[in-house]
C-alpha angles and dihedrals in degrees: 000000000000121000131178124207103212099190124036133141093209090156089065116123089243086076098049094105100048109011097133090048092050088052092048091052090050091052092046090051090054096260097133102170130041117196113208119208115202123231106194144315092298093061098050098086092045094049094047093049091055092048094048087054095048106026095158096052109029119062119184136220127201125219147110115262116227095236088059093059108109140125088315100051095116092059090042093051091048090054095047092048093050092051092045098047095040090051103026094141091062097057127080099193146358103257163206094007137140141082128310117187097161095090104029138355096192094104102034096128091049090051092053088051093048092047091051095048093051090048086056089052093049090053095047090051097039091241132141122241129229110215128210109201117176119164083336115094093123093052092044090050090049089060098040092049086065101040106031113112138135090288093061125085132155150123134274095227118218093003114208104158138121135263087263092058091045088058092047092050094048087054090068122082105261123351132149133200120238108213115204145163094303088068089065097049117115096239098039116130091204102090087058094058101029088102090069090065113080109243091232084066099054123103130169127234141160107205084213135218083035136062100017113198129242123304090032097043112148096026129095106286119232138182096256087067090070083089089069090052092051089046094053088046091054090051094048092046095041089235129127120263089247090053093053094043090050096048095043090046089048092047094048092048090053097047097047095030092233 
């Protein structure tokens, strides 16, 4: 059984003491590929170091995370763009990008601008985008309504929306749904609406070290726990574990051209 964790921050300092062991645990659990979204200029060296050490397992993305959009966003954006365009053959996606209004709404217009700019890069380079949407579906849709076309593809990372938002996303040309730890939580509404998402648009992820799935909730998340997400998906879709592992792996391979 092969699984892909399509969203993990394995380069995060929370893994500094045992990163290699965490990666080994993932591989032993069948999680054969780990896809790494970037945050901002400060995380580029860390991410590249991990990828260099584990080139057949870890695959990087390049982007500016919305929570890193502040007074220096133009400088940050320039740094991210330079790294992406100078090393475009090394990156599988533009991410993690999007809009986050949970923590702070001060830079909402700047976040929209940065999101739109990075969408343009993705279309120019033929890369998918990994979208971070937290308390911001309306603003995300506002940008996508302008920029969506046949050249754009991507994933709504850590999807936690409603049936209405599923319908809206499916109205765009080519977007997938990243299913993570929240899907396994006892009070999650997602298992009751998961059947509204076409199976060919589902991919698994952890967002580690955050949002560990049940039965590991409250602990540091890691890529081996993608197994529990696949397990919950199998239960909700009335499929076997192997069937869900196969379809999510195929979908991720298609989206990211792995």
